N, C-alpha and C positions, 0 to 999 in steps of 0.2 A: 503492499502499499502508498501510496508518495506519503512526503509528508507535509502538509499545510504549513504554505510558508505565508509570510505579512506581505503586503500587498502592498508596492508604491503608489500613494496618491498622489495630486495636488490640488488647488483649489479649482481647477476642471474636471479631477476627474471623480469629490469627493460628495457631493451631494448624489451624485450618480449609487455609490456606493453605501453609503447614507439607507440611498431607498431599499436597495439590495440587499441587505442586509438589518434586519431587525434591533440585532446584538451588535456592539462596533467598538471596537478601542481605535481607536488613537494617536498614534506616534509620534509628537513631535520632537524633530531629533535637528542637530547638527553635526556638521562632520569634523570639525574642530572638537567638539565638545565631548570631552573622553567620560562623565557620567552615564553621556546616553548609548558609546561603546559597551561600557560598563553592561547597558539596561538590553543591549540589542541580543545577548542569548537567551533571557527570561521572554520578550518577547517572542521569538523564533519559539521557542520551548512553549507558553500559552498558547501558540495558532493554532501546532499540532494536537495539544490536549484537548483544546475545545474545538479543534476543527466540526462546521457544522452547526457547532450552536453560537461561535460568536464570532467572527470576523477582524482577523486585526489587519489595521493600512499603517502606514509610516510615510509620513509628511516631513520633507526633506526642507529645512527653513534657507537654509545660507542663498542669500541675494532677495530674502520675500519677506524682512523683516516685517516693513512695512502693511503690509497685505494681513500676516500669520494677527500683528499685533490687531490694527480692526478691524478684521470679518472675524480672527478665534480667541482675539481678549488673550494671546498668548507670549506672556511677557519673558520669558526661560526658556529654556534646553534645557532639560528633557522638560516634557511638558505633556500628560496620558489623559486625552480629554475622552469619557466613558459613553455612548451613546445607547438610547433604547429610543426605537421607532423614528430616526433622527433628530430626537431630542437629543442635547448634551443633560447629562442626566448625575456625572460625577468627572472632579479634572483633579488630578494625581502632579505637583511639579515638583521636579527632583529628583533621586535616586537614593532609597536606603535597602541593602542587600537585604536586610534581613523583612524590612517592613512595606515594603514597595509593594514586594510578592503575595506575601498575605491578604494588604489590602484591594488591592488587586482584583485576587482571587475570591475574596472574597462580594465586592462589588461585583464583577461576572457573574458567583453564583445566585443572587438575587435576583438576575436579569433573564438569568433562557431559563 
């Protein structure tokens, strides 16, 4: 069986992605962000674990800060936005190897 992977999304693809996936997590990240790199394996793991129940998207903010701030109110990376039926229901900012996986799992479990 293929592993489910996070999909790369941007401002043009995000609405469609959220419309097609009742529960979704969007990982806003940047190429020079070390905590983003540290969190990447967790996102990959959860995308596989919750395959078919929760979709994961990765939104690269490089060169798009103005848009990302205005449209999604994302001020720093990493930021995870959790959506239910295309509505943002939870926001997790920063990365902690202990609390981020637990908080994200708890949030997803309530929604799926």
